[in-house]
N, C-alpha and C positions, 0 to 999 in steps of 0.2 A: 939235725934240727929236730927239736921235739915235735912230736906229732900234733900236740895241741896248738902249735904255732902255724902249722901249715894252712889251716883255713884262713888265717889272717893274711899270709903272704900270697896265697894263690886263690884269693877270693874271686870267684867268676864275675865277670861284668854283667850288668843288668840286661836281661834279654830284651831285644828290640825287634820289632817286626821288620821283615825284609822291605827293601826299598820299593819293590814292586807293589807290595801290599800297602805301603804308606801312600803311594801315588793313587791308589784306588779309593782312598777314604772320601774324597769329594764326589764320588760317583753318585751318592744319594741325592744331594742338591742338584746336580746336573740333570739327573733323570726327571726330578720334579719340575725344574725350570723348563725342560724340553716338553714335558707333558702339559704344563701351563700354556706354553706357546702354541701347542697344537690345539688346546681347548679354545684359546682366544681366536686363533685363525678359523677354527671350525664355527665358532659362534658368530664371528663377523661375516663369514661366508653364508650363514643361514639367518641373516637379519630379518628376512621376511617372516620368520616364525616368531620373532619377538613381539611382545604385546605393544600396542600403540593405539593412538586416537584416530589414526587415519594415514593416508599415504604421505610420503615425504615430497618435498619440492621436486626432486629428480623423478619420483614415481609419476607425478602428475604430468611433468614434461614428456616423459617417455610414453605415457598413455595417449597423449595428444598427437603423437606422430601418425602419419597415414598408415593404414594397414596394407596388406598385399593388394587388395582391391582398389587402392587409391583413395579410399574414404577414411574419414576419421570418426572416432566415437563422439567427439565433442570439439568445439572450437575453443582454443586457448588464446585469449586476447591479453596482451601486455598493455596496461593502461598508461597512456601518455597524455599530453595536454590536448592533442587533437581528439582522442577518444573521449576524454572527460567532457570536452565542449559539446560533442555530439550527444552524449548521454544526458547532459543538462537540458538540451533542446527538446528531448523526448518528454520531459515532465512539464513543459510549458503549455499545458492545457488551460484554456482561459475562457470564461463566459464572455468577457468583454471582447477578447480576440475573435471569438466565433460569431457572436451576434451583433457586435459593434455597439457604439454609444448611441442608442436609440432614445428618443424623448419619451416622456410619460404618455401612456395611453389614456386619454380623457374623454373621448367621444362615446357617449352612451347611446348608440344606435340600437334599435329593436331588431331582434333576430328571430329565426324560426325556433319555436319551442318556448319562447317567452310568454308569460301570462300578462295580459293588459286589461286594465279597467278604465272605463270612460265615464266621466261625470259631466252633465250638461246643465247649465243654468239659463233661465230666461228672465227678461226684465218684467214681463207681465204674463197674463194667462195666454197659453199657446199650446204648442205640441207637447211639451214636457211639463208645463206648469198648469195645474187645474185652476178654474176660476175661483175667485175669492168668495167665501161663504159669509153668512151673517155673523157667525161666531168668530170669524177671522179678523182680529183687530188690527192686523198688520196691513190691511188693505190690499193693494195690488203689488205688494213687494215681490222680490225675486223668488222664484221657485226652482228647485233642482231635481234632476232625475239621474239615477246611477244605473248604468248598463252593466249587467253581470260580467264578471271576469271571463275573458276569452283567451284561449291558447292560440298563438299565431301558427297557422298551418303552413306546410311547406309547398302546397300546390300553387297557391297564388300569393302567399305572403301577405294576406289581408285579414281584416276583422270586419264584422258587420255592425253597422250603426243604424238604428231606425231612421227612416226618411233620408238617409245619406247613402245607403247601399254598402257595397264592399269597398272598404278604404284600405289601400295598400299601406303597410307599415314597415315591412322589412327594409333595413338599410336606412331608415329615417329615425330621427330623434323624436322624443315625445312632443317637443315644441313644434316640430314640423307636422306631425300628425294632428295636433290641435288646430293648426291653421287650416289643414285640409278639411277637417270635419266642419269647422266654422264656416268656411266658404260654401260647403255643400248644404248647410242649413240656413244660410242667410235669407233665402227667399221664402222659407217656410216658418222658421221660428222667430220669436220676438227678441231681437238683439242677443243671440245666443253667445254664451261663454263656455268654453270647453276646457276640461282638465283631463289629461291622459297620464295614467300612472302605470309603471311597470311593476306589478306586484310580485312577480317571480322571474328573476333574471337568470336565464340559462345560457344565452348566447355569449354574454360578456362575463364569462367565468373562467377560472383556472382550477384544474383538478389537482388536489394534493393527496398523495397516497404514501404508504409505507409507514415508517416508524414515527408517526405523529399521533397526538392524543386523540384527535377526531378527524379522520380523513373525510374530505367532502369537496363539493364544488364551491369555490369561494367567489362570490360576486366581486367584480372590480369596482372601485370607487372612481369618482370623477377626477380626483386629484392625481391618480396614477399610483400603482402599487409595485413594489419590488418583491424579489423572491422571498426575503425574510419576512416581509409584511404578510403575505398570504400564508406562510408557514405558521406565523404567530396567530393568525385568525383561526387556523385549523387546530389550535391548541398547543402548538409548540412541539418540540421533539422529545421522544422518550429517552433517547440515549444521550450521553454527554457529547459536547461539541467536538472533542478531540477524537471521537470514534465515529463521527457521523459524516456521511457523504451525501451531497445533494446533486440530483440529476435533473436537468431541464430538457424536456423534449418539446421541440417546436418544429412542426412540419416533418421534414426528413432529417433534421439536425438534432444530435444528442450530445450533451456535454455533461461530464461528471467531475466534480471537484470537491475537495473537503470543505465542510462548513467553516472551518477555521480560516480558510483562504478568503472567504467573504467577510469574516470578522476582522481579519488583519488588513484587507484591502477593500474598502467600500466600493470601489469601481467594479468589483466582481459581482456585487449585488445588483444585477441589472433589472430594468423594468420588465414586467411580464406583459403578455399579450393575450387576448381572448383565445381560448382553445389550447393554451399551453398546459403541459402536464409536468408537475413537479413530484419527483419521487425522492423520499428521504429514507436512507438505509443506514443501518448500523453495521460497520465493517471494521472490527479491531485489526490493527496492523501489527504484524509480528515478523521477526526474523529469528533464525536458529544460529546460535553461536556454538561452534564445535572446534575441537583441536586444542592447541596450546594457548587457550585464553583463560582469564581469571575464573570464569564459570562457563560450563556447558549447559545451555538452557534455551528455551524459547523466550525471547525477550520482546515485550510489547513496545511500541513507539506511537507517537501521535500521528493522526491521519495526514497532517500537513507534510509529513515526510521527515527523513533523517539522512545524514551523510555517513560515509564509511568511518570517518574518525569518531563521530558520535556513537556509532554502533559498536566500535571496538571499546570505547570507554564504558558503555553500558554493559558490555560483557566482561568487565573487570580488567581490560587492557591485555597486553601480551604478557604471557608468563615469562618472567625473567630467566628462569632456569630451564625452560623447555623450548620456547618459541624460536622459529627461524624468521626474522623480520623480512627476509626476501621472499617468503612463501605465504603471503596474505592473499587469500582467494575469496571471491564472491561468486557463488554458483547459482544460476537461474536459467529459466527458459525464456527465450526472446521470440517475439513474433517475427516471421520472415521479413515483413515490410520494415520493421525497425532495424533488424540486424543488417539488412542490405544498405542502410544509411551509413554504416561503418566503413563501407567500401572494401570489405574483406570477403574472401572466398568462403562459401558455405562448407561445413564439414561433409555434408551429403548433398550432392547436386539435385537430388530428387525433390519431389513435392513433400514438404513437411508442414504440419500445422504449427509446430513449435521447434525451435532450434536450441539444443543444449549448449550453453556457453559458460566458460569459466574465465572470469576476469582476474588477472594477477596484478597486484600492486606491490612494488618493491619498497618496503618501509625501511630497508637498510640505507637506501638512498635518501638524502634529505628532501629532495623534491617529492618523494613519495608522500610526505605529510601534506603537502599542498594539493596533490592529486586526490588524496583521501578526503580532504575537505570539500572537494568538488564532486566526488563520486556519489551518486544517489543510491541509497539502499531501498529496495522495494519490498512490498509485502511478500512474505514466504521465501525470501532469499536465504541462502545458507552462507554465513561468514565463517570460513575455515582458515585456521592458522596451523601450518605444518610444524613438526618438531625439527629442531636443529640437528645436524648430523652428529654433533658431540653427544647428544642425548642417547643415541643408539649405543655409543661406546660405553657410556655410563651404565646402561642397562646390562651390557655384557659383563662389565666388571662386577656389578652387583650380583650377577648370577654366578660368576666364577669365584667370588670371595670365599664361600664356604669350602670349595674344593681346594683352593690355595691354602686355606687355614689348616685343613687336614694334612696336606702335603708338608707344610712347615712343621707340624707336630711330629710327623713321621721322621723327618730329617733330624729333629732334635733328639728323639728317642734313639734313632740309629747311631747318632754321634755319641750319645751317652753310653751305649752298650759296647762301643769299640774302644772306650778309654780304659 
């Protein structure tokens, strides 16, 4: 056979890699996949180090468990219909409920500190009317004498009237004092007629202080005055009504309600009494929205109050991509007397001035919407919505994507070099 034909007949087969080497080619993707699995497992195991707006629902539940000492850091209360009803009763502070439906105060009796002036007329010449003179063309007509203004003292509660002596006036009306003076002068004066005037009323007044244009003692009228009447006489309020609170102090009782409550319900605008003190204060109401809400901010609301569903709406609602509807929390401090009305165990049996409480509303349950409609949000509350568990997984994936991308590139390069 010619030598030139031998390469054609004995052409060697194409060299192929050994079977063992062919089985090792997928090794690069397997290593990358195993590395990715390790990274995911490590990241999930260290979720505490991931960024977040606050604790998850499970974190809050775990933190509420009693410690080794048997005490808890705070009270975790799951809101149900019974809890919502008790919380509603706490906000039922009422002027009418405290002071009752009292009639208008219309008796204008003279009290200690009042200034009184007395005028006396006589039918002819006598004690207070001088004799007629030649130049007096009116003849023997009536004459009057005015006794200077006097302040009613507290020792005997009387004033001095010439030829009548000390006349008691405290606890009497001007008409009653007039009759008293007239009877005392009947035997000395000529048909006396008496007029008693309270020139400065101190006893029958109400003190108005605080955020009003002109704080002062406001004298009461005979027709009777209500709270808003005397506030108006004092010049009205400086702050808008939705930020204004009115406090009525009467004796040892004090009631504070929003001015809007009196505007919405006229029965809360009760009649005042002498000696009452009305304080008007501006107190803007706010709550803090945090976590998986539409916005994290300090949100103002009207002084008349707001419910949890309204608070969530003002905060932009629950974030559709982040929120855990089962983890809607309201964080506040409660007075021990109020918290004990819930019938629950205190987190700390010791004496506390305030009890830290976290209320949880499950908005994943349809009934949670009705409970949120009844749950009152108070001034300086924190409304917190936790992140859903899937959000943490999304964070892990977003962190690992760059590494997985580098691994995939390495696999592609390695596969190309082995071809």
